[in-house]
N, C-alpha and C positions, 0 to 999 in steps of 0.2 A: 604725237598722240599717245596718251597713256591709258591703261586699263586699271580700274580700281574694282576689286571684288570686296564688297563690304558684307561679310557673311560669317557663318558659323565655323567653329573649330571644335571637333569632338574627339574623344577617345572612344574607339569602337571595340566593344567586347563581343566577339563573334562565337556563338555556340553552335556546334555541329549537331544536328538532331535528325532522327528518322522521319519525323513529321512535326509540323507546327503544334505547339502545345494548345490544348483545348480548354474550355472553361471547366474549372474544378480539377484539372488533371495535373499531376506531378510527373515530370518527365526528366529522365537522366540524359545529359548530353554526352556525346562521344568524344568531344574535344572542345577546347577553348583557345582562341587566338586573340591577341590584342593588336589593333591596327590604329593608325591615324585615320581620321574621318571627319565628317561634317560636310554638308553639301558645299559650303563656302570654300573650305580647304580643298576639297576634291576639285572644284571648278578652277580654283587658282592654280593648282598643280597641272591640271589639264591645259589651261591657257599657257602656262610656262613651257610645258612639253611640246605644245604646238608652235613654239617659237615666239610667243608674245611677251612684251614687257608688261608685267603685271605686278600690282601692289595689292597686298591684302590688309584689310582693316577688320578688327574684331576684338575679342577679349578672351583671355585664358586665366586660369589660376596657376599657382606654382607647379601643380601636378601635370600641367600641359606643355611644359617647355620643350619637350621632345617633338611636339607638333611643329613648333617654329623651326627646329632643326631640319625636319623632313621637308618643309616648304622651301627653306633656303637651299637645301641640296638640289631641289628641283629647279631652282632659279627664280623663286618668288621673293619679292622684296617684302619683308615683314615689319618694317619700321613703324607702321601704324597699328600694330597689334598691342593692346594694353594688357599688362600683366597685373591682375588684381590679387594682392597679397593674401587676403583672408577669404577667398571664395574658391569654389571647386569648378574646374573646367566642365563644360557640357560633355555628356557621354551618350552613347547609344548601346542598347542591348539588342543584338541581332541574332535571330534564329536563322540558320541556313540548312535547308533540307538536302536530301540526296540528289535532287535534280538541279541544285544550285539556286533555287528560288529562295527569297528571304522575306521576313517580316521584321519590323524595326520598332522599338520603343525608345523614345527620346527623353532625355533629361536636359533641360535648357542650361542650367548652371550659369556660367559667365556670359553665355550667348544672350541671356536676357537682362544683362546689366549694362548695356550700351547707354551712354548718356548723350544728351544734346550737345554738351560741351565737347565731348569726344568727336561727335559728328562734325561740328563746326570746325574743329581743329584739323581733322583729316581732310575735309572738302576744301579747305583753304589752299591746299597744294594742287588742286585740279581746276580745270577751266573748260571753256566751251569746246565741244568736240571730243573731249575725253570720254571714254566709256565707263559706265558704272554697271556692274553685274550684281544682281540681288537674288536672294532666295527667301524663304519664309521660316528661317530658323533663328533669327535675331529679333530683338525689339527695336523700336524707333523707326520702323520702315516708313511710315507716313512722313515723318520729319526728314529722313534721308532723301526721300523722293522729291519732296517739296524743294529742298535746298539744292539738290542736283538739277532739277528742272529750271530753277532760277538761274543757275550757272550756264545752262545750255548744254549739259552733258547728255550723251546718248545713253538712255536707260534700258537695260536688258533685265527682264524679270522671268525667273523660273518659279512659278507659284506653287512651290512644293516645300513642305507638306501643305496640301490644300485645306483651308478652313475658313471660317467666317471673317478672319482678319484680312484675308486677301480681298474680299468683296468691299471692305471699307477703305482700301487704298485708292489713291488717285490714279486709277489705271489708265486714264486718258493721257498720262505723262509717259507711258511706256512706249518705247520705240521698237523693241523686239521682244516678242513673247516666245519663250522656250517652254513647251508644256506637252503633256500627253493627252489622250482623248478623254480620260476621266476628268482631269483638271479643266479641260476646255468645256466639257458638258456642264460642270459645276459653275463655272463663270457665266455661261450662257443660260443656266437654269433649264437645261434641256437634256434629252436622253443621249448619253455618250455612245450609245450603240448605233446611232444613225450614221450614214455614210461619212467616212472620215473627211472626204473632200468638202462635204457640206458643212461639217463642223468648222473647218478652217475658213471657209467662205463666210460663215456667220460671224466668226470672230473678227474677220476683216471688216465686215459691215458695221460691227459695233465699234471697232477701233480703226477707222479707215486710213489713218496715217501710219499705221504700224506694219511691221513684218511679223508674220505668224509662222512659227516652226512647230509642227505637230509631230511628235515622235510616237511611233506605233509598235514598239517592241519588235517582234519577229516579222511584222508586216512592213517595216521600213519607216519612212518619214515623208512629210510634205512641207514645203516652204511656199508661202503665198504672200504677195504684197500687191500693191496697186498696179503693177506692171506684168506680173507673171505668176504662174503656179507650176512648181516643180515637184517631182516625186523621186524617191530613191529607195530601192529595195534594201532589205537587210542582208548582211553576209552571214552565211550559215557556219557556225563553229560549235565545238563541243563545249557546253556551258559548265563552268566551274562555280561562278558567283556573279550575279547580276547587280550587285550593290551599287557600283559607281558607273554603270553603263550610261545612264542619262546625263550625269555630270561630265563624263568624258565627251559625250556628243556635244554638249553645250560649249565646253572649252575649245574643242577643235572647230566647231562651227564659227564661233566668234573670232577665234584666232585666224581662221581661213579668210573670213570677211576682211579683217584688218590687213591681211597680206595682199589684198587686191585680187584674189583669185575669182574666177567666175563662180556663181552660186551653185551651179550643178556640180562642179568639181569640189567645192566646199562641202556639199551634202554627202558626196561619195567618201571623202576623206573622214568626215565626222562619223559616218556609218561604220567605216572600217575601224576607226579608233575604238568605237563603242563595242564592236565585235571582239576585238582583241582583249578589251577589259573584261568582257564576259567570260573569256576563256581562262582567266586567272583568278586566284583567290584574293580576297581583300578588297578594300576600297581604293584609297590613293595609291597603294602599292601595285594595283593592277593597271594603272593608266600607262599607255605606251608613249614612246617618244615619236616625234614626227618622222624620224628615220625608220622606225619600226613600222609605222603606217605605210610609208612608201614601199618598203620591202613586201609587206602583206599584199598591197595592191598589185605589185609586179607579179607575184605568184598567182593572184586571182584574175589577172588580165586575160 
């Protein structure tokens, strides 16, 4: 069984600021760092560090070749990433404040230049039972999902960033939803402030064949399917940067499932991995290895 992450690859420009810039304001940053990023890249690296055989598909420009090197060093197979000679790699402008919180402005670049021909070529190497992990930072998502569903692949969707494109997707094809309470509320067209358990239950009612994993930041996470509902608290750490916490959780959750571990153990390890990522600066560079997660849990036992 293989895992294909068909997703974004970004160059992240992270500006350290006292506070997030407001309308009409000019603000000087106190520092600039350049990192590998993109939700797709982050989740591929998290899957690889969780011990999963993962393949990444997507597109970059010549300026993004160092992104491939970073993924390969983490153990990700990048043979399905297209390098487009005349286009610029997607990038993100990230403001990070003193508390480690962030806000992000995305430029799609090559992430928005995926073709149906590339999709067909990539998916020809995968078959029934293989996992497909998707986010909302590339184009051609409806086509990718249709073709993967036809093949009988297990479709994992992280509907982030959330927008009207998500609601136009064939969401009935999704086997595992990985999302936060705001995204859940938007999919359901309801108040995301209602009780988290109720949000998860309503999503399951809408998509009864799916597994729903609701991440709640400092409040932990919930996993619900037709057989059970599990909850996991968040681990308290000193926060440096929350940028890749959700992507780390996703990678370790899917990786844990594929390893055959019980879901409660998977939830705990994914929560620990996300906490470690929060304690470090950067996106992909903050993602821990499975060994680091094990050591963290031993200390917290």
